[in-house]
C-alpha positions as a printed Julia matrix, in Angstrom:
305×3 Matrix{Float64}:
 -56.0   -66.39  -317.72
 -58.44  -64.8   -319.8
 -57.3   -61.44  -319.17
 -53.84  -61.95  -319.04
 -53.25  -60.6   -322.7
 -54.67  -57.07  -321.27
 -52.96  -57.54  -317.71
 -49.71  -57.85  -319.44
 -50.35  -54.31  -321.58
 -51.59  -52.76  -318.55
 -48.41  -53.64  -316.52
 -45.88  -53.6   -319.1
 -45.24  -49.66  -319.16
 -42.29  -48.56  -321.31
 -41.54  -45.2   -319.2
 -40.93  -47.44  -316.36
 -38.07  -48.73  -318.16
 -36.63  -45.16  -318.14
 -34.86  -45.91  -315.1
 -32.91  -48.43  -316.81
 -31.4   -46.58  -319.47
 -28.08  -46.58  -318.35
 -27.34  -50.14  -317.52
 -25.82  -52.09  -320.58
 -26.76  -55.53  -321.31
 -23.34  -56.42  -322.77
 -23.03  -60.6   -322.85
 -20.34  -61.78  -320.56
 -19.37  -64.45  -323.11
 -18.09  -62.77  -326.62
 -20.71  -63.96  -328.66
 -21.17  -64.53  -332.79
 -22.93  -62.46  -334.92
 -23.24  -60.37  -338.13
 -25.77  -57.39  -337.34
 -24.48  -53.83  -335.75
 -25.08  -54.14  -331.95
 -23.2   -53.15  -328.54
 -21.13  -56.48  -328.23
 -17.8   -56.95  -328.62
 -16.82  -59.91  -330.94
 -13.29  -61.74  -330.96
 -13.43  -61.84  -334.65
 -11.38  -59.49  -335.89
 -12.33  -58.16  -339.39
 -11.75  -54.62  -341.51
 -14.32  -52.38  -340.64
 -16.26  -50.87  -337.57
 -13.18  -49.94  -334.85
  -9.52  -49.73  -334.71
  -8.36  -52.45  -332.57
  -4.23  -52.66  -332.66
  -1.54  -53.83  -335.21
  -0.23  -57.27  -336.5
   2.89  -57.46  -338.59
   2.41  -57.32  -342.14
   2.52  -60.73  -344.24
   2.84  -61.74  -347.7
  -0.59  -62.11  -349.04
  -2.22  -59.61  -346.61
  -4.23  -56.77  -348.44
  -2.13  -53.8   -348.73
  -5.02  -51.39  -348.42
  -4.8   -52.33  -344.72
  -1.33  -51.05  -344.55
  -0.85  -48.23  -342.23
   1.19  -46.03  -344.45
   1.64  -43.42  -342.26
   3.21  -45.8   -339.77
   5.45  -46.87  -342.3
   6.51  -43.6   -342.54
   7.26  -43.01  -339.07
   8.58  -45.91  -338.47
   9.98  -48.14  -340.97
   7.51  -51.0   -339.94
   5.01  -52.72  -342.59
   1.99  -53.25  -340.17
  -1.7   -54.39  -340.89
  -4.33  -52.24  -339.4
  -6.99  -54.74  -337.15
 -10.67  -53.97  -335.89
 -12.84  -54.95  -333.18
 -16.12  -55.58  -335.1
 -19.28  -54.81  -333.13
 -21.91  -57.46  -333.44
 -25.14  -58.26  -331.83
 -25.89  -61.28  -330.05
 -28.84  -63.52  -330.3
 -30.84  -63.22  -326.86
 -33.42  -66.35  -326.66
 -36.76  -66.03  -324.12
 -37.29  -69.71  -322.77
 -40.51  -69.68  -320.87
 -41.65  -72.67  -318.42
 -45.15  -73.35  -318.99
 -45.7   -76.04  -316.67
 -48.76  -75.97  -314.63
 -46.8   -74.97  -311.54
 -46.42  -71.41  -313.05
 -50.41  -70.88  -312.57
 -49.88  -70.59  -309.17
 -50.89  -67.06  -307.4
 -50.53  -66.85  -303.62
 -52.74  -64.44  -301.64
 -49.76  -61.48  -301.7
 -48.76  -61.93  -305.12
 -49.38  -59.04  -307.58
 -49.88  -62.03  -310.6
 -49.3   -65.74  -311.11
 -45.61  -66.48  -311.35
 -46.27  -66.89  -315.27
 -47.79  -63.8   -315.54
 -44.74  -62.47  -313.32
 -42.17  -63.83  -316.12
 -43.95  -62.65  -318.79
 -43.4   -58.83  -317.79
 -39.85  -59.54  -317.15
 -39.07  -61.19  -320.08
 -41.43  -58.61  -322.15
 -39.48  -56.33  -320.4
 -35.65  -57.25  -321.21
 -37.27  -57.92  -324.88
 -37.88  -53.72  -325.0
 -34.81  -53.47  -323.84
 -32.36  -55.82  -325.87
 -34.43  -54.54  -329.15
 -33.81  -51.44  -328.06
 -30.42  -51.95  -327.97
 -30.23  -53.17  -331.16
 -29.66  -57.01  -330.2
 -32.15  -60.13  -332.26
 -34.24  -61.09  -329.93
 -36.1   -64.36  -330.42
 -38.23  -67.38  -328.17
 -38.67  -70.82  -327.67
 -41.98  -72.1   -325.93
 -44.27  -75.29  -325.42
 -48.02  -74.73  -326.25
 -50.93  -76.49  -324.54
 -51.05  -79.66  -322.75
 -49.88  -81.3   -325.72
 -46.2   -79.18  -324.94
 -46.14  -78.32  -328.92
 -42.99  -76.54  -329.26
 -42.86  -72.49  -330.42
 -40.15  -71.11  -332.32
 -39.97  -67.32  -332.83
 -36.52  -66.73  -335.0
 -34.64  -64.13  -333.35
 -34.86  -60.61  -335.64
 -34.09  -56.9   -334.52
 -36.79  -55.8   -337.24
 -39.09  -52.98  -335.67
 -42.16  -54.84  -335.47
 -40.42  -57.78  -333.26
 -41.35  -56.44  -330.21
 -45.21  -57.0   -331.3
 -44.13  -60.59  -332.3
 -42.42  -61.31  -328.85
 -45.3   -59.8   -326.97
 -48.16  -61.63  -328.78
 -46.41  -64.91  -328.12
 -45.87  -64.17  -324.59
 -49.74  -63.16  -324.23
 -50.85  -66.49  -325.92
 -48.77  -68.37  -323.34
 -50.59  -70.47  -320.78
 -49.99  -72.8   -318.0
 -51.2   -76.31  -318.34
 -50.32  -79.65  -318.45
 -47.99  -81.74  -316.32
 -44.18  -81.33  -315.75
 -42.51  -80.18  -319.02
 -39.21  -78.01  -318.08
 -36.67  -80.92  -319.04
 -38.55  -81.12  -322.73
 -38.55  -77.76  -323.12
 -34.67  -77.94  -322.36
 -34.42  -80.49  -324.88
 -36.25  -78.43  -327.45
 -34.62  -75.62  -326.97
 -31.28  -77.2   -327.65
 -32.41  -78.59  -330.9
 -33.61  -75.25  -332.07
 -30.83  -73.05  -330.83
 -27.83  -74.03  -333.25
 -25.72  -70.16  -333.42
 -23.95  -69.67  -329.76
 -26.75  -67.11  -327.82
 -28.07  -65.78  -324.65
 -30.5   -67.67  -323.68
 -33.12  -65.55  -321.08
 -34.77  -69.01  -318.81
 -37.79  -68.39  -317.16
 -39.48  -70.96  -314.59
 -39.79  -71.85  -311.28
 -37.57  -74.68  -311.74
 -39.83  -77.43  -309.79
 -38.73  -80.29  -311.34
 -35.34  -81.16  -309.49
 -34.39  -84.0   -311.82
 -31.05  -85.24  -313.18
 -32.68  -84.56  -316.99
 -33.55  -81.18  -315.84
 -29.55  -80.74  -314.7
 -28.43  -82.69  -317.87
 -30.45  -80.09  -320.18
 -28.8   -77.16  -319.16
 -25.13  -78.39  -318.56
 -25.61  -79.38  -322.4
 -26.9   -75.74  -323.51
 -23.48  -74.47  -321.42
 -21.73  -77.17  -323.7
 -22.95  -76.2   -327.14
 -21.67  -72.63  -325.83
 -24.32  -70.66  -324.7
 -24.71  -68.13  -321.87
 -27.77  -69.07  -319.42
 -29.41  -66.33  -317.42
 -31.86  -68.22  -315.06
 -34.77  -66.29  -313.5
 -35.88  -68.03  -311.11
 -40.29  -66.91  -310.11
 -41.32  -68.21  -306.52
 -44.22  -67.64  -304.82
 -43.84  -66.58  -301.0
 -46.27  -69.44  -299.95
 -43.24  -71.56  -301.38
 -40.61  -70.05  -299.89
 -41.84  -69.18  -296.88
 -44.58  -71.58  -295.74
 -46.38  -69.21  -294.44
 -50.22  -71.4   -293.55
 -51.14  -71.83  -290.3
 -54.21  -73.82  -290.14
 -54.65  -77.05  -291.86
 -56.11  -76.98  -295.24
 -56.58  -78.74  -298.28
 -52.99  -79.13  -300.9
 -53.58  -79.81  -304.42
 -50.48  -80.63  -306.94
 -51.36  -78.03  -309.81
 -49.41  -81.02  -312.03
 -50.9   -84.21  -311.08
 -54.03  -82.73  -309.61
 -53.6   -84.79  -306.76
 -55.47  -83.59  -303.16
 -54.1   -83.93  -299.61
 -54.94  -82.43  -296.06
 -51.93  -80.8   -294.56
 -51.66  -79.63  -291.22
 -48.95  -76.79  -291.48
 -47.69  -77.5   -287.87
 -46.88  -80.74  -288.22
 -44.92  -80.59  -291.83
 -43.32  -76.63  -291.77
 -40.22  -77.72  -290.6
 -39.82  -80.59  -292.47
 -41.32  -79.01  -296.03
 -38.82  -75.86  -295.5
 -35.64  -78.35  -295.23
 -36.8   -79.73  -298.35
 -36.94  -76.36  -299.9
 -33.64  -74.89  -299.23
 -32.16  -78.49  -300.19
 -33.92  -78.06  -303.76
 -33.08  -74.42  -303.94
 -28.99  -74.73  -302.53
 -28.8   -77.94  -305.42
 -30.02  -75.69  -307.63
 -27.5   -72.53  -306.76
 -24.54  -75.14  -306.97
 -25.75  -76.32  -310.47
 -25.72  -72.88  -311.77
 -22.55  -71.88  -309.79
 -20.68  -74.68  -311.17
 -21.94  -73.8   -314.31
 -20.92  -70.21  -314.28
 -25.05  -69.45  -314.85
 -26.4   -66.04  -313.16
 -29.29  -67.25  -311.09
 -32.05  -64.7   -309.95
 -34.54  -65.73  -307.64
 -37.74  -63.49  -308.25
 -40.48  -63.14  -305.86
 -44.16  -62.59  -307.31
 -44.78  -60.42  -303.9
 -42.41  -58.4   -305.18
 -41.76  -55.39  -307.61
 -40.44  -56.93  -310.52
 -38.95  -53.86  -311.67
 -36.4   -53.99  -308.87
 -35.64  -56.84  -309.33
 -34.68  -56.16  -313.21
 -32.87  -53.61  -312.15
 -31.07  -55.13  -309.64
 -30.12  -58.09  -311.93
 -29.26  -55.69  -314.88
 -27.17  -53.69  -312.62
 -25.17  -57.27  -311.09
 -24.92  -58.04  -315.26
 -23.1   -54.41  -315.53
 -21.06  -55.36  -313.36
 -19.73  -58.54  -314.14
 -18.64  -57.35  -317.79
């Protein structure tokens, strides 16, 4: 992982994002915010963009009476406005050791793919004046790290450096990462979650449910290698669990059918979970062009507005 910083900088080319200019990334669920951005807020104020009228009530500020309407219709009405607010986005990236895997046909490891997509989305969000932050776990001890959301001019550099530092190590930490996200993210936000999700447990499902319960919108990018989805092996070989270090000799011909059945059940359980939570779930494969996955995802989000 010593060249991760350079490889991420090499692969992240803003020119490749030019084709995405017309694809808004508006949140499907309306969020709270204070700063100016692209996202409609349900909270009416007295600034920015006109929305509609309501009848005058005693105590209303007379400055917001529409006197022209009163002259035409003899009605006392208050102008209401729809505030344009920003959304707080958080990048949450799984650094379990399984994210280190890179198959023969992949352009990078699962973590490298997640980093590139996270960097691209961060650039995109900051460009449209949203605030971006990050929650991660660092090192084998899984120490939580938090980048406060901001739309400052240097925020992209802050986020990119934090992504560069991420390394896949240690055992399963997905449920731990979810709990830290629940603890650290207080205001309703949009959470971009990057993981292979290879930790199917009740604690993981509970973590996603808790985040939705707290009003956050989740967008899950499940990053997988073709070796995991297709199990293309033909000859007997030694397989190693990257998180436990356990090794065993496996004859693919005798286990392929059973493996694929279990893998498909694993995928189906997550699809059902995210469907029940009304959470977009995008499967990203490391042997495919990540920019295509990004464009397809943003186009799908635009259709959901």
